[in-house]
C-alpha positions in Angstrom: -9.2 2.6 15.2 -5.7 1.3 16.0 -5.8 -0.6 12.6 -6.2 2.7 10.9 -2.9 3.9 12.2 -1.3 1.6 9.6 -3.5 2.6 6.7 -3.9 5.6 4.5 -6.5 6.9 2.1 -6.9 10.0 -0.2 -8.8 12.9 1.0 -11.9 14.0 -0.7 -11.8 18.0 -1.3 -14.7 19.4 -2.9 -13.9 22.2 -5.4 -13.4 22.7 -9.2 -10.0 22.0 -10.6 -8.2 21.7 -13.9 -4.7 20.9 -15.1 -2.2 23.6 -14.3 -0.4 24.9 -17.3 2.2 26.5 -14.9 3.4 23.5 -13.1 6.0 24.7 -10.7 8.5 22.0 -10.6 10.9 23.9 -8.4 8.5 24.2 -5.5 7.7 20.6 -5.7 11.5 19.8 -5.6 11.8 22.0 -2.7 8.9 20.1 -1.0 10.7 16.9 -1.4 14.0 18.3 -0.4 12.4 19.2 2.9 11.2 15.5 3.4 14.7 14.3 2.6 16.6 16.6 4.8 14.4 15.7 7.8 14.4 11.9 7.3 10.7 11.9 6.5 10.5 9.8 3.2 12.5 7.6 0.9 11.2 6.8 -2.5 10.2 7.9 -5.9 7.2 9.6 -7.7 6.3 10.1 -11.3 3.5 12.0 -13.0 2.4 11.8 -16.6 0.0 13.9 -18.7 -1.3 12.7 -22.0 0.9 9.6 -21.8 4.0 11.7 -21.3 6.1 11.9 -18.1 6.0 15.5 -16.9 7.7 14.9 -13.6 10.0 12.4 -11.6 11.7 12.7 -8.3 13.7 10.3 -6.2 14.9 11.0 -2.7 16.5 8.9 0.0 18.6 5.8 -0.1 17.9 2.5 -2.1 20.6 1.0 0.1 21.3 2.9 3.4 24.1 0.5 4.4 26.0 1.3 1.4 24.8 4.9 1.0 23.4 4.2 -2.4 21.1 6.9 -3.4 17.7 6.3 -5.1 17.4 7.2 -8.7 14.7 7.2 -11.4 15.8 3.8 -12.2 15.4 2.4 -8.6 12.8 -0.4 -8.4 10.5 -1.0 -5.5 8.1 -3.7 -4.3 4.6 -2.3 -4.9 2.5 -4.7 -2.6 -1.2 -4.7 -3.3 -0.9 -2.5 -6.5 -0.1 -6.1 -7.8 -3.8 -6.7 -7.7 -4.4 -4.3 -10.5 -2.3 -6.4 -12.7 -3.8 -9.7 -11.6 -7.4 -8.3 -12.2 -6.2 -7.2 -15.8 -4.7 -10.8 -16.4 -8.1 -12.5 -15.2 -10.3 -10.1 -17.3 -8.0 -10.9 -20.4 -8.6 -14.6 -19.6 -12.4 -13.9 -19.6 -12.2 -12.0 -22.8 -10.4 -14.9 -24.4 -13.1 -17.4 -23.0 -10.7 -19.1 -20.8 -12.6 -18.1 -17.6 -16.0 -16.9 -16.8 -16.7 -14.3 -14.1 -19.7 -16.2 -12.8 -17.9 -19.6 -12.6 -17.5 -20.9 -9.1 -14.2 -21.9 -7.5 -15.0 -25.4 -6.3 -13.3 -26.9 -9.5 -9.9 -25.7 -8.2 -10.4 -25.3 -4.4 -13.2 -27.9 -3.3 -12.0 -27.6 0.4 -12.6 -23.9 0.8 -15.8 -23.1 2.7 -18.6 -22.0 0.3 -16.5 -23.0 -2.8 -19.7 -24.0 -4.6 -21.1 -20.4 -4.1 -18.0 -18.2 -4.5 -17.3 -17.0 -8.1 -14.2 -15.6 -9.7 -15.9 -12.0 -9.8 -16.5 -12.3 -6.1 -12.7 -12.9 -5.6 -11.8 -10.0 -7.8 -14.3 -7.7 -6.0 -13.5 -8.8 -2.4 -16.9 -10.1 -1.9 -16.0 -14.0 -1.4 -16.2 -14.0 2.4 -12.7 -15.7 2.6 -10.8 -14.9 5.6 -7.7 -12.7 4.9 -4.7 -14.8 5.9 -2.3 -12.0 6.1 -4.4 -10.8 9.3 -3.6 -13.8 11.1 -1.3 -13.5 14.3 1.1 -16.0 12.9 1.6 -14.5 9.5 4.8 -12.8 10.3 6.3 -16.0 11.6 6.4 -17.7 8.1 6.1 -14.8 5.6 9.8 -14.7 4.9 10.0 -18.3 4.0 8.8 -20.0 0.6 5.4 -21.8 0.7 3.8 -24.2 -1.8 0.4 -23.8 -3.3 -0.7 -26.7 -0.9 0.5 -25.0 2.0 -0.9 -21.7 1.3 -4.4 -23.2 0.4 -4.4 -25.1 3.6 -3.8 -21.8 5.6 -6.6 -20.2 3.7 -9.0 -23.1 4.3 -8.2 -23.0 8.0 -9.1 -19.3 8.1 -12.6 -20.2 7.0 -15.2 -17.7 6.0 -16.1 -14.3 7.4 -19.5 -13.9 5.8 -21.9 -15.2 3.1 -20.5 -14.7 -0.4 -21.6 -11.5 -2.1 -23.5 -10.2 1.0 -20.8 -7.5 1.5 -17.3 -6.4 0.6 -14.3 -7.0 2.8 -10.6 -6.7 1.7 -8.9 -10.0 1.6 -5.4 -10.9 0.1 -6.6 -14.5 0.1 -8.8 -13.6 -2.9 -6.1 -12.6 -5.2 -3.6 -15.4 -4.0 -6.4 -17.9 -5.1 -6.8 -16.0 -8.4 -3.1 -16.4 -9.1 -3.4 -20.2 -8.7 -6.5 -20.1 -11.0 -4.5 -18.2 -13.8 -1.5 -20.6 -13.5 -3.8 -23.7 -13.8 -5.8 -22.0 -16.7 -2.9 -21.1 -18.9 -0.5 -23.6 -17.5 2.1 -20.9 -17.1 3.7 -19.2 -14.1 2.0 -16.0 -12.8 5.5 -14.3 -13.7 5.4 -15.5 -17.3 1.8 -14.4 -17.7 2.7 -10.9 -16.4 5.4 -10.6 -19.0 3.5 -11.9 -21.8 0.2 -10.2 -21.4 1.2 -6.8 -19.7 4.8 -5.9 -19.5 5.9 -6.7 -23.0 2.9 -5.6 -25.0 2.9 -2.1 -23.4 6.7 -1.7 -23.1 7.3 -1.6 -19.3 11.1 -1.8 -18.4 11.1 -2.5 -14.7 8.0 -4.5 -13.8 8.3 -8.2 -12.8 7.6 -10.7 -10.0 10.2 -10.2 -7.2 12.8 -12.6 -5.9 15.4 -11.7 -3.1 16.3 -8.1 -3.4 19.4 -7.5 -5.2 20.8 -3.9 -5.1 23.0 -4.5 -8.1 19.9 -4.8 -10.2 18.7 -1.4 -8.9 16.3 -3.2 -6.5 16.1 -1.2 -3.2 15.8 -2.4 0.3 13.0 -1.2 2.7 13.2 0.4 6.1 11.4 1.7 9.0 12.5 4.8 10.9 13.4 4.5 14.6 15.7 7.4 15.1 17.7 6.0 12.2 16.6 3.9 9.1 16.4 0.3 10.2 16.2 -2.6 7.7 13.0 -4.5 7.2 12.7 -8.1 6.5 11.8 -9.5 3.1 8.4 -11.3 2.3 9.1 -14.3 0.0 7.2 -13.9 -3.3 5.5 -17.2 -2.9 3.3 -15.8 -0.1 1.6 -12.7 -1.7 1.8 -13.7 -5.4 -0.7 -11.9 -7.4 -1.9 -10.1 -4.3 1.4 -8.3 -3.8 4.6 -9.9 -5.3 5.5 -7.3 -8.1 8.4 -5.1 -8.3 8.2 -1.8 -10.4 8.9 2.0 -10.6 6.6 4.9 -10.6 7.3 5.5 -14.1 6.2 1.9 -15.2 3.0 2.3 -13.0 2.0 5.6 -14.9 2.7 3.8 -18.2 0.5 0.8 -17.0 -2.2 3.2 -16.0 -2.1 5.1 -19.2 -2.3 1.8 -21.1 -5.2 0.4 -19.1 -7.3 3.5 -19.3 -6.2 4.1 -23.1 -7.6 0.8 -24.2 -4.3 -0.9 -24.8 -4.8 -3.8 -22.2 -8.6 -4.4 -22.1 -11.6 -4.0 -24.0 -13.8 -1.0 -22.9 -16.4 -3.3 -21.4 -13.8 -4.9 -19.2 -12.4 -1.6 -18.0 -15.9 -0.6 -17.2 -16.2 -3.7 -15.0 -13.0 -2.9 -13.2 -14.3 0.7 -12.5 -17.7 -0.2 -11.2 -17.4 0.3 -7.3 -19.6 -1.5 -4.9 -19.3 -1.3 -1.2 -16.0 0.6 -1.9 -14.4 -1.9 -4.1 -13.9 -2.1 -7.8 -12.0 -4.9 -9.5 -8.4 -4.4 -8.9 -9.2 -0.7 -8.4 -10.5 1.9 -5.9 -11.9 5.3 -6.5 -9.3 8.0 -5.6 -11.0 11.4 -5.7 -9.2 14.7 -5.6 -11.4 17.8 -5.6 -14.0 16.9 -8.1 -11.9 14.8 -10.2 -12.2 11.1 -9.8 -9.2 9.0 -10.2 -9.0 5.1 -10.2 -6.1 3.1 -8.8 -4.8 1.4 -5.8 -2.7 1.3 -2.8 0.0 -1.1 -1.6 2.1 -1.9 1.4 4.7 -4.9 2.0 7.3 -5.0 4.4 8.5 -1.3 4.8 7.4 -0.5 1.2 4.3 1.6 0.6 2.8 2.7 -2.7 -0.2 4.3 -4.5 -0.9 5.0 -8.2 -4.0 6.7 -9.7 -5.3 7.6 -13.2 -7.6 10.5 -13.7 -9.4 9.9 -17.0 -10.8 13.2 -17.7 -7.7 15.0 -17.3 -5.5 12.1 -18.7 -3.0 12.3 -15.7 -1.5 9.4 -14.0 0.5 9.6 -10.8 2.5 7.0 -8.8 4.4 7.1 -5.6 6.5 4.3 -4.0 8.3 4.4 -1.0 10.9 2.2 0.7 10.8 4.2 4.0 8.5 6.6 5.4 8.3 8.6 8.5 5.5 10.8 7.2 2.0 10.5 6.1 2.1 9.5 2.5 -1.3 10.7 1.8 -0.2 14.2 2.5 2.6 13.8 -0.1 0.1 12.7 -2.6 -2.1 15.6 -2.0 1.0 18.0 -2.4 2.1 16.5 -5.7 -1.6 16.4 -7.2 -2.0 20.0 -5.8 1.1 21.0 -7.7 0.0 19.3 -10.9 -3.5 21.1 -10.7 -2.2 24.4 -9.5 -3.7 24.2 -6.2 -2.1 25.6 -3.0 0.1 23.5 -0.8 2.7 24.3 1.8 6.2 23.1 2.1 6.4 21.3 5.5 8.4 22.7 8.3 9.7 20.3 10.8 10.7 21.1 14.5 12.2 18.6 16.8 12.0 18.0 20.5 15.0 16.3 21.8 14.8 13.6 24.4 17.4 11.3 25.9 16.9 7.5 26.3 16.4 8.0 30.1 13.7 10.7 29.4 11.5 8.1 27.8 11.4 5.6 30.6 8.5 7.2 32.3 6.2 6.4 29.4 7.1 2.7 29.0 4.5 0.1 29.7 1.4 -1.5 28.4 -1.7 0.7 28.2 -5.3 -0.4 28.1 -8.6 1.3 27.4 -12.3 0.8 28.3 -13.2 2.1 24.9 -11.7 -0.4 22.6 -10.4 -4.1 23.2 -6.8 -3.4 22.1 -3.7 -2.6 24.1 -0.9 -0.4 23.2 2.6 -1.4 24.4 5.0 1.4 24.6 8.8 0.5 24.4 11.8 2.4 23.2 14.8 1.9 20.9 17.7 4.2 21.7 16.0 7.7 22.1 13.1 6.8 20.0 9.7 5.7 21.6 8.0 2.7 20.0 4.3 1.9 20.1 2.4 -1.3 19.1 -1.1 -2.2 19.2 -2.1 -5.7 19.9 -1.6 -7.9 17.0 -0.1 -5.0 14.9 3.4 -4.1 13.8 5.4 -1.6 15.8 6.0 2.0 14.9 8.1 4.9 16.2 6.4 7.9 17.6 8.1 11.3 17.4 8.4 13.7 20.3 6.9 17.1 19.5 6.9 18.8 22.9 6.8 17.6 26.6 4.8 14.5 27.2 3.5 14.6 23.5 4.2 12.5 20.5 3.1 12.0 16.9 2.9 9.4 14.2 2.6 11.4 11.0 1.9 8.4 8.6 -1.5 8.1 10.2 -2.2 11.5 11.7 -2.0 10.1 15.1 -1.1 12.0 18.2 -0.2 10.5 21.7 -0.4 12.7 25.0 1.0 11.0 28.1 0.5 12.0 31.8 3.3 10.1 33.5 2.1 11.1 37.0 -1.4 9.8 36.5 -0.1 6.8 34.3 -2.5 7.7 31.4 -2.3 8.2 27.7 -4.6 9.9 25.1 -4.6 8.9 21.6 -5.9 11.5 19.2 -6.8 10.4 15.7 -9.5 11.3 13.0 -11.1 13.9 15.1 -11.6 11.4 18.1 -9.7 10.5 21.3 -9.4 7.3 23.2 -8.2 7.2 26.8 -5.6 4.7 28.0 -4.3 3.8 31.4 -1.1 2.1 32.1 -1.5 -1.4 33.6 
């Protein structure tokens, strides 16, 4: 349950919807203005209808330290949305008879457990059983430094197998890093060059490429976490995520990519159907993203302090993309608000209230909390007058005071209620609660 604190998913709402001809842009602007004025979100969104951009909005700073505001041209790291691009490149290789979906990976990686059983299709659909190396406790000790293919493969080999290939689906970044190496060996070109040659240039993307060090002079923004103020995040080196998460882009480019993919400009219709086929929750470089009764296809992403989502709704010919470089809010709620605006459904402009505490006020909450219900512990610390929570093996995140002894983390819909006298804490999330006691 603690891991869910760091993830988001779109809500499924059952009702009949259609595209609103009276799209209220002013209300949506006011929605984003409320987020910006309360330090809840920094980032950009874009919406297209019938291949034409109908709305864009950018708020917050691309570079907080230099007070550089984000604009429509600001570029963000998109994290795991990169997998959609990698899936397209792989299926193009299949279409060109360079690869076969059913061929096993032992030709390239004989040292990987079950290499003679694992197929390219299983890598694409997260059904390989290969351990996800980014879950390792030591991942954050090396992710900012460049790694060679040999070094990354050794890390993946060491992680071994989680389950028998094709027995189930389980998300693993390792799959798409290995696909990157397969593509580079097959075409004898870098992943960066393949991305430009087969996707970016053919459909006319202007701001999509494999990232290097962040360079604000090139409209590339930095990423942040909020701990009372926006605090700069570290930068993952591109050699670590590769085709699993090393692309920079903009929301406008992502909507253009989605429109091209579903408009038949990148793959044959049979290949697109393979991507869209969902098994155990996973397609190939795609997830289903439902909104009311419309079914969209897309992907989410997260890397360092960046978070992102894009989706295409084929029946309505609507594409949507959001990329953030700093969030202190539940991005899923933003997505629902934007899509509600597009489809003419009701949504509320959020109202934020604050409960002020001094740094000394927070001392009574500090400590390590354990629960008999789950095997994870939560450590509570502080930075200035902000309380910080961290689950075992998880990144730290700020929790915001709402009233006496009560805090929240909007990004995951989590609430924390402390009883300093009894030295207890209750975590409320997803309709359930977990009781903790201070050690």
